[in-house]
N, C-alpha and C positions, 0 to 999 in steps of 0.2 A: 344360692351361689351359682355362678356360671363361669364360662371361660373368661379369663382376665382377673378373676378373684383369687387366684392361687397365691398362697402365702399371706393372705389377709386375715386379720383377726377382728371380730366384731363382738361387742358386748350388748347383750339384750337383757333388759330389765323389765320385770313384770310386778305390778302391784294389784292385788285383788281387793275389791270393796263390795259391800252389800249394796242392794238397790237404793238405799237411802243415803249412801255415802257417810254412814256413821261409824262403820267398823272397817278397818283395813287389816290385811294380813301381814303387812310389812312389804318391803321391796325385796325381790329375789332376782339376782342377776346371774347370768351364765355367760361364759366366754365361748364363742364359736370360732374355731380355727379352720380355715380353708387350707387343706394340705396342698403343698407344692409337690409335683412329681408323683401324684397319686391319681388313681382312676377308680370310680365306683362301678363295679361290674353289674350290668343288667342281664336279665335272663338269657337272651340270645347272643350275648357277646362271645366272641372268640378272641384269642390272643392276636390273631391277624387283624380283626376289626378294630381292636383297641389301638394297635400301632397305626393303622390307617387314620383313625380319628385324631390321634395325638400329634403325629409328625408326618403323616402322609406316606408312610413306609409300610410295606407289607411283610417285612422280615420279623415274624412273630418270635423268633429265637431270642431277639434282644430283650423282649419283655419277659420271656421265660427265665432268662439268666438273671434279670433284676429281681426275680421272686423265688429263685431256687434254693436260697439259703435263708435261714431265720435271721431277720435283721433286728430282732429284739423289740420291734414295734408291735404291740398287741392289736393295733388297728389294721395292719396289713396282713394279707393272706400268703402263707407259704404254699407255693405251687410246685410240687415235686414231680408231677407228671403233667405235661402240657395238655393231654387229652382230658384231664380231670375238670378243667374249666367248663367243659361242655356237658358234664355228667349231671343230668336231671336238675339243673338249677342249683347245684351244690354251692356255687360261688355267687349266687344272686345277692346283690347288695353288699358284697365283700369289697374291700379295697385292695388293689394291686399296685405295685410300684411300676411306673412307666420308664424310669431312668434312675440316675443317681443324683443326689444333691451335692452341689459344689458351692463352696464359699469363695467369693472373689477376693483376689489379692490386690493391693494398691497398684493402680496404673493399668490393670488388665482391661481389654476391650472385647467386645463380642467377636470381632474378626480374629483376634489373637486366640481366643478360646475355641473358636470354630476350627482353626488350624491345628491347635494343640490336641483337640479331642476328635479330629477327623470327622467333622460334621460341617454344617453350613450355618451362616448367620440366620438364614430363613428358617431352618429347623429349630435353632435356639429361640427365635422369636415365637415360633409356633408353640413350643413347649412352655414358654414364659410370656404369655400374651400381655402381661402387665408391663413389659419392657417396651421402650421406644428405641428404634434402631440406632439413632445417633446420639442418644443420651449417654453420658458417662456412667460407668458402673461404679458403685460405691464399695469400699473395702468391707469385707465380710457379708456382702449382699448374697443372698441365697439364690442359686439358679438350679433349674432342672436340666440335666444333660444326658443325652443318649450317645455315649461314645461310639465311634466307628459307624455312625449312621449314614455316612456319605461314601462308604465302600460298597461297590456293587456286589451282588451275589454272584458267585461263580457257578455256572451250570455244572451239574454232576458229571455230564458226559464229556467235559473238557478237562477233568482232573485226572 
């Protein structure tokens, strides 16, 4: 799976036979779901690098907030301390949320959602690479959204 496969579901079936094709084990099928709004952590990843790769944003706090509470999903990792993700590969091959899942309502558009969630259409497209910018959204269509990702960081010395 790669970028653009988010939210896709594939069925892979396998049938084993002997060398003479006289005996089969039967057909075994598995469903592979490509998670939307999720990222598989590699050994050297930091929260900042993950945000850069997903929406081109360096504000790692957004991804930490998306993983600071147990979401009840056994596949995603709870990150209670942002420094833990760097701790000796502890999170290698773990899945972290990069945003929130949103289900589209009838008549909503990408530009409307971008305004509502204080982000940009470009960032929504980057998080949901299976979308085409001017195609209509379908009711109950699932989107990954990082709210407030178009609000600039305020330097600490100006507060």
